[in-house]
C-alpha positions in Angstrom: -0.2 0.1 0.2 1.8 3.4 -0.5 0.8 6.2 0.9 0.4 9.4 -1.4 2.2 12.3 0.0 2.3 16.2 -1.3 6.7 15.7 -2.8 5.3 13.3 -5.4 4.1 16.1 -7.4 7.3 17.8 -7.0 9.6 15.0 -8.1 7.3 14.7 -11.3 8.0 18.9 -11.7 11.6 18.0 -10.9 11.7 15.3 -14.1 9.8 17.5 -16.2 12.1 20.3 -15.4 14.6 21.1 -18.4 17.1 22.9 -16.0 17.8 20.0 -13.6 19.7 19.0 -10.8 20.9 15.7 -9.4 18.6 15.4 -6.2 19.6 15.2 -2.2 16.6 14.0 -0.5 16.8 14.9 3.4 15.0 13.6 6.5 14.9 11.6 9.2 14.4 7.7 9.0 11.4 6.0 8.2 9.6 9.2 7.3 9.0 7.2 3.8 12.0 8.0 1.7 12.6 4.7 -0.5 9.3 4.2 -1.0 8.3 7.1 -2.4 11.5 7.0 -4.8 10.2 3.4 -6.1 6.6 4.9 -6.1 8.2 7.4 -8.6 10.0 5.9 -10.6 7.1 3.8 -12.3 7.9 7.4 -14.0 10.4 5.9 -16.4 11.0 3.5 -18.8 14.2 2.0 -16.7 15.3 2.3 -12.8 18.4 1.2 -11.1 18.5 1.7 -7.2 21.4 0.4 -5.5 22.0 0.1 -1.6 25.1 1.4 -0.9 25.2 0.2 2.8 23.9 -3.1 1.6 25.8 -3.8 -1.5 29.5 -3.2 -0.7 30.2 -3.4 -4.4 28.2 -0.6 -5.6 30.3 1.4 -3.1 33.4 0.5 -4.8 32.6 1.1 -8.1 32.4 4.6 -7.1 35.0 4.4 -4.8 37.7 2.9 -7.4 36.5 5.5 -10.4 36.5 9.4 -11.6 35.0 9.2 -14.3 31.4 9.3 -14.1 30.6 8.1 -17.2 32.4 4.6 -15.9 30.5 4.6 -12.7 27.2 4.6 -15.1 28.2 2.1 -17.3 29.2 -0.7 -14.6 26.3 0.3 -12.3 24.6 -0.6 -15.9 26.6 -4.3 -15.8 25.9 -4.6 -12.0 22.1 -4.0 -12.4 21.9 -5.5 -15.6 19.4 -2.5 -16.2 19.9 0.2 -19.5 21.1 3.5 -17.7 20.2 5.7 -20.2 19.6 9.4 -20.2 16.1 10.7 -20.4 14.5 7.5 -20.0 16.6 5.8 -16.5 16.1 7.2 -12.8 19.2 5.9 -10.7 18.4 6.1 -7.6 21.4 5.6 -5.1 20.4 4.8 -1.0 22.0 5.4 1.9 24.8 7.2 -0.5 26.4 8.5 3.1 28.5 6.5 3.3 30.5 6.6 0.6 31.9 10.5 0.3 33.3 9.8 -3.0 29.3 8.3 -4.2 28.8 12.1 -3.2 31.0 14.3 -4.3 30.1 12.7 -7.6 26.4 13.8 -7.7 27.8 16.9 -9.2 28.9 15.8 -11.8 26.6 14.0 -12.8 25.1 17.2 -13.6 28.0 18.9 -15.4 28.8 15.4 -17.4 25.1 13.8 -17.8 22.9 16.2 -17.2 19.8 14.5 -18.7 20.0 11.5 -16.5 17.8 11.4 -13.6 19.6 11.2 -10.2 18.2 11.0 -6.4 19.8 10.2 -3.6 19.1 9.5 0.0 20.0 8.6 3.6 19.4 7.3 6.6 22.0 9.7 8.5 22.9 11.4 5.5 22.9 14.9 7.8 26.1 13.6 9.2 28.0 12.8 6.2 27.4 15.8 4.6 28.5 18.0 8.3 32.2 16.9 6.2 31.3 18.2 3.2 30.2 21.2 3.6 30.6 21.9 0.0 30.1 19.1 -1.8 27.7 20.6 -4.8 27.3 23.6 -4.4 25.1 24.8 -7.8 24.8 22.0 -8.7 22.9 19.7 -6.2 19.7 20.3 -4.8 18.4 19.1 -1.8 14.7 18.7 -1.3 13.6 18.0 2.3 11.2 15.1 3.8 9.1 14.9 6.9 6.5 12.5 8.3 3.1 12.7 6.7 0.7 15.7 7.8 -2.4 16.4 8.6 -3.6 17.2 5.0 -1.9 13.3 4.1 -3.1 11.3 6.9 -7.2 12.7 5.9 -6.0 11.4 2.0 -4.5 8.3 3.4 -8.1 7.6 5.2 -9.7 8.0 2.4 -11.5 11.2 3.1 -10.8 13.2 -0.2 -14.3 15.2 -0.8 -13.9 16.0 3.2 -10.1 17.4 2.3 -11.8 19.5 -0.8 -14.3 20.5 1.8 -12.2 21.7 4.6 -9.2 23.6 1.3 -12.7 25.4 0.3 -13.7 26.3 4.2 -13.0 30.1 5.3 -14.4 32.9 7.1 -16.6 33.8 4.1 -17.4 29.6 4.4 -16.9 28.3 7.9 -17.5 24.9 8.2 -21.4 22.9 9.2 -21.2 22.0 12.9 -21.3 18.2 11.7 -18.4 18.7 9.3 -16.4 20.3 11.8 -17.0 17.6 14.2 -15.8 14.8 12.0 -12.7 16.5 11.2 -11.9 17.3 15.1 -12.5 13.0 15.6 -9.6 12.5 12.9 -7.5 14.9 14.0 -7.7 13.6 17.2 -6.8 10.3 15.4 -3.7 11.4 14.0 -2.5 13.1 17.6 -2.5 9.8 18.1 -1.0 7.9 15.6 1.0 11.0 14.5 3.1 11.3 10.6 5.1 8.3 10.0 4.4 5.9 7.5 4.5 2.3 8.9 1.9 3.5 11.9 -0.5 5.4 9.2 -0.4 2.3 7.2 -1.3 0.4 10.3 -4.1 2.0 11.3 -6.0 2.6 7.6 -5.9 -1.1 7.0 -6.5 -2.3 10.7 -8.0 0.4 12.7 -5.9 -0.8 15.5 -4.7 1.2 17.9 -3.1 -0.7 20.3 -1.1 -2.2 17.3 -0.3 1.3 16.5 1.0 1.9 19.9 3.0 -1.1 19.1 4.5 0.3 16.0 5.5 3.2 17.8 7.4 1.8 20.3 8.9 -0.4 17.5 9.9 3.1 15.4 11.6 5.2 19.4 13.7 1.7 18.9 15.1 2.0 15.7 15.8 5.4 16.5 17.8 5.1 19.7 19.6 1.8 18.5 20.9 4.3 15.9 22.1 6.8 18.2 25.7 4.5 18.8 26.5 5.6 14.6 26.1 9.6 15.4 30.4 8.8 16.2 30.6 11.1 19.2 31.8 11.6 22.0 28.3 11.7 23.9 27.0 7.8 24.9 23.9 6.2 23.2 22.2 6.5 26.6 23.0 9.9 27.5 21.3 11.2 24.0 18.5 9.3 25.2 18.3 11.4 28.2 18.2 14.5 26.1 15.4 13.2 24.0 13.4 12.2 26.7 14.0 15.8 28.7 13.3 17.5 25.2 10.0 15.6 25.2 9.0 16.6 28.3 9.8 19.7 27.3 8.1 20.1 24.2 6.8 23.1 23.4 8.2 25.3 26.2 11.6 27.0 26.6 14.4 24.9 27.3 16.1 24.7 30.7 19.4 22.4 30.9 18.5 21.9 35.0 16.2 19.5 34.2 15.8 16.2 36.9 18.1 14.0 37.2 20.3 15.6 34.2 24.2 13.4 33.7 25.4 15.9 31.5 27.1 19.5 31.1 25.2 22.1 29.2 28.0 21.3 26.8 27.2 18.4 26.3 23.6 19.1 26.6 24.0 21.6 23.8 26.1 18.9 21.9 23.1 16.6 22.1 20.9 18.7 20.8 22.7 19.5 17.7 23.3 16.0 16.6 19.5 15.4 17.6 18.4 18.4 15.4 20.8 16.5 12.9 19.1 13.5 13.1 15.5 15.2 12.0 14.3 14.1 15.3 13.4 17.9 17.1 12.9 20.9 15.4 14.2 24.4 17.2 11.9 27.2 17.7 13.9 30.3 17.9 12.6 33.7 20.0 12.2 37.2 18.6 11.6 40.1 19.1 9.7 40.6 16.1 10.2 44.0 15.5 10.4 43.6 12.1 11.6 41.6 8.6 13.2 38.5 8.9 11.9 37.6 11.8 15.6 36.2 12.1 17.6 39.3 12.3 16.6 39.7 16.1 16.6 36.0 17.4 18.1 35.1 20.9 19.4 31.9 20.8 19.5 31.4 24.5 15.8 31.1 24.1 14.7 28.3 22.3 11.7 25.6 22.5 11.5 22.3 20.7 9.9 19.8 18.8 9.7 16.3 18.8 9.4 15.5 15.3 5.8 13.5 15.9 2.7 13.7 18.0 2.5 9.9 17.6 6.1 9.4 18.8 6.4 12.4 21.4 2.6 10.3 22.4 4.1 7.1 23.5 7.8 8.1 24.7 5.3 10.9 27.4 2.7 7.4 27.9 -0.3 10.0 27.4 -3.6 8.2 27.7 -4.7 7.6 23.8 -8.4 7.4 25.7 -8.1 11.0 27.0 -6.7 12.0 23.5 -9.3 11.0 21.6 -12.4 11.9 24.1 -11.2 14.9 25.8 -12.4 18.7 23.8 -9.8 20.3 26.4 -6.3 19.2 26.0 -5.2 21.8 28.6 -5.5 19.1 31.1 -3.3 17.4 29.6 0.4 17.4 29.2 -0.9 20.9 29.7 -2.0 21.1 25.9 1.5 20.8 24.3 1.0 18.7 22.0 -1.5 21.0 20.2 1.1 24.0 20.1 3.6 20.6 18.6 1.0 19.7 16.4 1.2 23.6 15.0 4.7 23.2 14.6 5.1 20.5 12.8 2.2 21.3 10.6 4.0 24.7 9.6 7.3 22.8 9.0 5.8 20.0 6.6 3.5 22.4 4.6 6.3 24.8 3.8 8.5 24.8 1.1 9.8 21.5 0.7 12.9 22.7 -1.3 14.5 24.6 1.6 14.7 24.2 5.4 12.0 26.4 7.8 12.8 28.3 10.7 10.1 28.7 13.6 9.9 31.1 15.7 8.0 32.2 18.8 7.9 35.6 20.8 8.5 36.2 24.9 8.2 38.8 26.9 9.6 38.4 30.9 8.4 41.3 32.7 8.1 41.3 37.0 4.0 40.2 36.9 3.4 41.1 33.1 4.9 37.9 30.8 4.0 37.2 27.5 4.2 35.0 25.5 2.9 34.2 22.0 3.7 30.8 20.3 4.7 31.2 16.9 5.4 34.6 15.2 5.1 33.6 11.6 6.5 35.9 8.3 4.4 36.1 4.9 5.9 38.1 2.5 6.3 41.8 5.0 3.6 40.7 6.8 4.2 39.6 10.5 1.9 36.9 11.5 1.3 36.1 15.8 -0.2 32.9 16.2 -1.6 31.6 19.9 -2.6 28.3 19.9 -5.2 27.1 22.1 -5.5 23.5 23.3 -9.3 23.2 23.5 -12.0 26.3 22.8 -11.5 28.4 25.8 -8.2 30.7 26.7 -7.1 33.5 26.9 -5.7 35.8 24.3 -4.4 38.4 26.9 -0.8 37.6 25.5 -1.8 37.9 22.3 -3.4 41.5 22.3 0.1 42.7 23.9 2.3 41.6 21.5 -0.6 43.1 18.5 -0.2 46.4 20.8 3.6 46.4 21.1 4.4 45.9 18.1 1.2 48.0 16.3 -0.4 44.5 14.1 -3.6 44.9 13.1 -4.3 41.4 12.8 -3.1 38.5 15.3 -4.6 35.1 15.1 -5.7 32.0 17.2 -5.7 28.2 16.4 -7.8 26.4 18.7 -10.7 23.8 17.9 -13.8 26.8 17.3 -14.5 27.3 13.8 -13.4 30.6 11.6 -14.2 33.2 13.9 -13.4 37.1 13.2 -12.6 39.0 17.0 -12.3 42.7 15.9 -8.3 42.2 15.5 -7.7 38.5 16.7 -8.9 35.8 13.7 -9.7 32.1 14.7 -9.3 29.4 12.7 -9.8 25.7 13.0 -6.0 24.3 14.1 -5.9 21.8 11.9 -6.2 23.9 9.0 -2.7 25.3 10.4 -1.0 24.0 6.8 -3.0 27.2 5.4 0.0 29.2 6.6 1.8 27.6 3.8 0.3 26.5 1.2 -0.6 28.6 -1.9 -3.5 30.5 -0.2 -1.8 34.1 -1.3 -4.2 36.2 1.2 -4.1 35.4 4.7 -7.7 37.3 4.8 -8.8 34.6 2.3 -8.1 31.7 5.2 
């Protein structure tokens, strides 16, 4: 069973583009990179897939040949498949094990520009860190993540519901029955998450207990990978930091967490490695006085997001019954899973050809603290976003931000329908993707 992904469309565009460069498919393990490329391969007359980690012969081909034409000829013979520019897709998996193969990508572009070449790897970021200029201007990166909520709805076969959600806005809000139906799917998505294996299991069996077992297996597999990072920090310490971040998701990270065995420097290094592995994303404080938001950041004030809600709820041991039945997540891990969902949706639905930076705003004054969950940049606009896990909650921080920055509009994401309240526009939390998609006018949400 193949799960349709938004990136499928981008791959078709890449295939048909004139000035095409080799693709480097980047993302955490088990987010569906290999299955996506195999599905895409049906667009070609010939398909050659090589795994440099599984078959050392393929690795030797790159190590012992300087000519890209020799590499193509030998791979063709070894795979007994024609490699013809314009007709063949060459997929190099686990490319991180060979620096020579990574360096060769630029020559595919220079010498054989008509050949479609895609590379991927489970721990690719660690290899690229040691080859900072592996293919500047000659290799294009494309980033892949776990399934988004829209992709989850499509996997469930809810195409009409998805189309209805896409068309909804302030002028055409959702009817109560439709709103309730989407909320139920949203709650299930928080439990299942977007890891393809977990989604497939749920879609085919509707067995949430088995989904939990699948998520446990995925967590163990990621932890098993920690020793491969080739670092001085023991793998069990990486587990410690990963779990500490999980407990502090969507709150400013503090290094003085309970039972810490590492000093601040070691914790920072562990965080850097977890970010490279694609397991966590940073949300950095920005003063937000103007565009770009990244010009006024304070790295000392950073929140972190775990890469998947399903993984998050398993690590914390949240009660899935509470997630499915409750309409107020504030009592469930202080509602942080809702803020996590929004942050991940902003990342997943952004431009897949660049990394997405997330920001938040915080004012720390005695007896007058305020925080806006996300500060988003759209063109020349600064858009503050406050997340509410249920349908209630004060918006005092949002109003403070609007007043201080002299902005006309802010947004609240919650389980409510589309509502306009003076300077605050309320939209359903599961429509967070609209901030990043082709909706040119934010007012058109």
